[in-house]
Structures are given as structure tokens and as C-alpha cells.
N, C-alpha and C positions, 0 to 999 in steps of 0.2 A: 702283607698288610691287608686287613679286611676292608671290603668295599661296602659293607652293610651300613646303611644310614641310620642314624639314631632318630627317635621321635622328635627330639628337639630340632635336629637339622631339617627334617621334613617339614615341621611347622614353620621354621624360618623361611623355607623355600616357598611355601604357600603364601605367606605374608608378602614376601618380596614380589612374587609373580602377580599378586592382586593389586599392587600399588599402581595408581594411575596418576600421571603427572597432571597437576591442576591446570596447567596451561592448555591441555588438550580438551578440557571441559568448557573452555571459554568460547562462547558463540557470539559474534557481533550482534549488538542489540537490533540493528537495522534488519539483519537477516531473520531474527526472531519475529520482528514485526511482519515481514513478508510471509512467514509461515503462518502467523496468526491470521493475516488478511485472507489467505487461501482457505482457512478453516472456518473462521468465525462467521462468514456469510453463507455457509453451506448448511442446508437442512437435510436431515436423513429421514427416509420414509420406510415403513415396513407394512406388510400385509395389504389391506385395502388402501392405505395411504399411498403405497407404491403404485398400485394399479391406477389410482386417480391421477398420479403424477406422471404418467407415461407421456412421452413426447407427442405433440400434435403436429398438424401440417403447417403450423405457424413457422415463419422463417425469422429467427432472431437476427441473422445477418442482414436481411432486407430491412428489418425494423431499424437496426443500428445505422445502416447506410442512409436511411431516410431522415432519422431524427438527429444524428450527431451534429452535422454541420448546420442544419436549419434551426434546431431548437436547443440542444443540450449544451454544446460548446459556447454559443452566444450567451446563454443564460448564466453559465458559470463565469464567463467574462464580465457580465453585467453585475453579478452578485459579489464579485471578488473584492475583498477588503485587504488592507495591508497586513502581510503575514506577521510582522513583528507585533503589531497592535493586537491581532487575534491571539497569538501565543501568550503574550503578557496577560491578556484578559482571561484566558483559560487558566493560567497559573494563579491568578488572583481570585477568581470565582468561576469555576467550571459551569455551574448552572446558569449564571447570568450571561456568560460568554455564549453558551449554547443557544439561549433565547435570543441574543442580539445578533449573532453571526452564523449560527449553525442551522442545519436542516436535519431533522431526525425522522426516520421512518420507523414507526411503531416504537418498540423499546430499544432499538439499536443505538449505538454510539452516534452522536451527531456528526455530520460531514460539513467541512468548512471550505468555502471557495475563497481562494487567496491569490494575491499577486505580490511579487517581490523582485528585487534586483540584488545580486550579490556576486561573489567570486566563486567560480566553479573549481572543483577538484576533478581529477581523472576518474571516470566511473570505474567502480570495482568489478569483480568478476560476475556479480549478480546484476550489473547494470545500474547500480545505485550511485548517483553523483551527489556528493555532499556540496552544499552551497553555504558560504559564510555570508550572513546577512546583517548589515548594520542595524542595531537596535533590538535584535532578537536576543533572548536570554542566553547567557554563555553556557548554561548547563543543558541546553536543548539543541540537538543536532538536527539539521534540516537536510533531507535527501530528496532527490528528484529521480523518478523512475525513467530510465532511458532505453530500456529494452536489452536483449530481445524479448524477455518476458515482462509483461505488465500485469500486476496482480491486484486483487481487491475489487471493490465495487464502488469506489468513491465517485467515479464519473456517472455511473447509473444513479446513485443516490443523492448527488449533490444538489439537484434542483427541486426534489420533492415531486416532480411531475411524472416520474416513472415508478408506478406503484404496483405491488403484487396483485392487487385486485383487477388490474387491467389484463392479466394473463390467465390462461386456462389452467396452468399448473406451475409448480415451483421450478421444474426443469427449464421451461421457457424463460422464466424470470431470471434464473441463474445464467442461462446462455446469452440473454440480452446483455448482461453485465460483461461477459467475456467478449462479445462482439463489439461492444462500445470500446473496450480496451484495444481491440484489433484496429478500430478506426484511429485511435491515438497512435498506434504503431505505424499505420499507413500514412496518416496525414500530418503528424507532428514529428515523429521520430525517424522516419525513413531516411531523411536527408541530413540528419544531425551528425556532424563529424566529431565523433567522440575521441578521436586520436589527437585532435589539436585543441580541445576545449579547455584543458587544464590551465588555470590561471586567468582565464578570460572572464569578463563581466557577462552575466546572463540575466535576462529578464524573463520571468516565468509567470504564467497564469495557470492555475490548476486547482485541484481539490485534494483534501486529505481527511482521513478519519483517525483521530488520536488514540490508536490502540495502546501505544507506549508514549506517554507524554514527554519523555526525554529524547525520543528518536522518532521524528515525524517524517513520513514518506508521502511526498506529493506526486500525484499523477497529473501530468501537464496536458493542457489543451493548447498552450502556446509556449514556445521557447524562442527567444531572440538572443543570438550571440553577438556581442558588440566587439 
């Protein structure tokens, strides 16, 4: 019997090998939001711009240590509005919600300071803890970043008091955002017991930027487990 394959058989083999199961293409919406948060707030420089953006002797870590507890976290706490109210307002009229509840830096998406109490789920592999909140729209999922990675610049941008014009270059500005997130990890998340939090009531104060309006990721400045 001949082992020579026909053109039809080879074509069928190529088609079969190129099939990809749809389920393998599904990426959780919250993970996509994290990826966007890591990219959307990054600016790229070339040529002379890159030279001007070179790191200075400024210490983003020292800045974050000085400002986080004394100014930024208290301001977010003071500004915080009920999350369900904010989310419903965004769904009804994004521009009006941004004006009433948000803080926008330049042309960026507004950042909202919020507070809420709800029932926590176990954080996933990316450290995202979904919280079920009474009064929030059923089609909007609320997540809280619990580490080890804390992404985005919601903490930096939530108050409107940390502006690019205050820094020598974009690198310092970006690094301040990262160091403020490090303060969240150190002061808010370090003692959070994620292994026993599932099913418990949690009260959270934090900030979010609605990159995906159906999957909101809150960076906390306070978490109380009840």
C-alpha cells in the first residue's frame, strides 16, 4: 500500500492543525484591564525626547514615602463617594459623572475615589479580589487589587495634586506612580490575609480608572475585613 499523501489529505491536515479552540482565546476581562493599566499610562520617547527624559537625582521612593500617608491617602479617603452611586452615574452619563465625581489629568480617563462594603471572593492568581456590592449594577464586576503586583496610576492621579509639571521628566513621573503603589503594598496589603478572606464582608476605600466600564479594578488605600 502506498504511503504517499494526496493534496486533499495534506490540505485537511493543515486545516486541522490550524484550528484553535475558542476557549483558549478567552482572557478574563479583569486581566485585560490590568494589561491596559500597565500600558495606557506609559509614554514612549525617541531621540531628543529620550535624552530629556533621562532619570534625574530625584527619588520617587522618597517622594512617595513623604506624600502617601500625609497627603494622598487622606485626600482619597476625603474625596471618596459611594461606589454604587458613582458606577450608576457613569453608566447614566459619563461626562456628568466625571465632572461630579472624577479627577482628570490632561486628556486621560478620569479617576474616581470611592468607598464601599461588600462580600469578598478569594483573590485570583493575579491578586484580583472580586467584591459583590449591594446597589452596584449587576453587569459591572468590581475587583480590588490585593497584590503582589499593584498596577496602574489611580493612586497617583486620584487627587489631581500630583501633576507631570512638578517633575523634571516623564520617567520620574512614572516612577512616582509605581512607588505610590509600593506604599499601598507595604501599608495596606502586607497584613491582608488573603487565604481566609473569602465570603467575608470587606470595607474598602480606594480609587479606580474605568478603562473597561464593565470590569472595574480598585486600588485600595484602606481595607477593613469584618
